[in-house]
N, C-alpha and C positions, 0 to 999 in steps of 0.2 A: 561108218568107218572112215578113217583119215589115213592118207598116204603121204609120208615124207619122202620127197624125191631129192636125191643128190645127183647132179649130173655134171659132166665134164665137157667143156667146149674146147676143141682143138685150137692150138696156136702153132704156127710154123716153128719147127725146131724143138718142140716139146717131146717129152718121153712119157710113155704109159705102158706099164708092165701088166697086161691083162691077167696073166697067170698069178702073180702076187696079189692083185686086186681080188680075183675070184676066191683064192684060197686064204691067204693070211688076213687081208683086210676084212673080208666078209665074216670070217670066224671071229675076229675081234669085235666087229659090229654086233654080231649075234650075242656074244658073251656079255657085252656091255649093255645092250638094249633089252634083252630078254627079261631081266629082273625089273625093268622099268616099264613093262607093259607091252613090249613088242608082241604082235600077233603073228606076223609073217614077214619074211625078209627075202628079197629077190634082187638079182642084178642082171644087167644087160651089157653085152659087148656089141656095139653097133658095127655091122659088117660093111666094110668099104673095100674097094679095089684100089691098091696103091696107098699113098699117103692121103689122109683125110683132108678135105678142104678147110681152110681157115673158118672157124666158128662152128664147124660141124660137131654134133654131139658124138663122142666116141665111147662113152660108158655112162651107166646110171645105176643107182641103188634105189630100191623101193622098200621102205620100212612102213609097215601097217600098224596102226594103233586104233583103239576104240574111239577116242575123242581128240579134238584139236588140243585141248589142255594136256592130255596125256602125251601127245607127240611133242609138244613144246617143252614140257617138263623133262622128258627123256632126252631130247636133244640138248637141252641146257646142261643136264647132268653129265651126259656122255660125250658131248661135243668136243671138249678140249682133248680128250684121249683119242677120239676118232680123227680129229684133224692132225694130231701128232703122227699118226701112222700113214697119212697121205704121202709124205715124202719118201716112204718105202717103195711106192709104185709109180708116182708121177710128180711132175713139177707144175701141173695144172692146178688151179684152185677150184674146188667144187662149189657149185651154186646150189642152194637148198631152197625148195619151195614145198608148201603143203597143199594138198588137194582133198576135197571131199569126194569119196568114192561112191558111185552109184552103179549097181549091177543092172544090166539089161538083158536078162535071159528069157 
């Protein structure tokens, strides 16, 4: 299984609307990625006291796919629409990475 991770690093003066991110953006991501092989979708709001420190990760999305090729194809197809919705909740630029998931239970 492959996980596509989109994360947001804090910059002084930035805005991030976690409510919009959790509801509107994640619904959009699910709707766009599910027909393209999405297996599971999760998001995190990183908890901090006060304003985050410069460079701290404040939120992340985790989208799971069967293979790296499936993840890359889905992101290529849905990426422009997903990036368009980013301005609804933040002025930060998401960073995207892929990882191979290994369970250790």
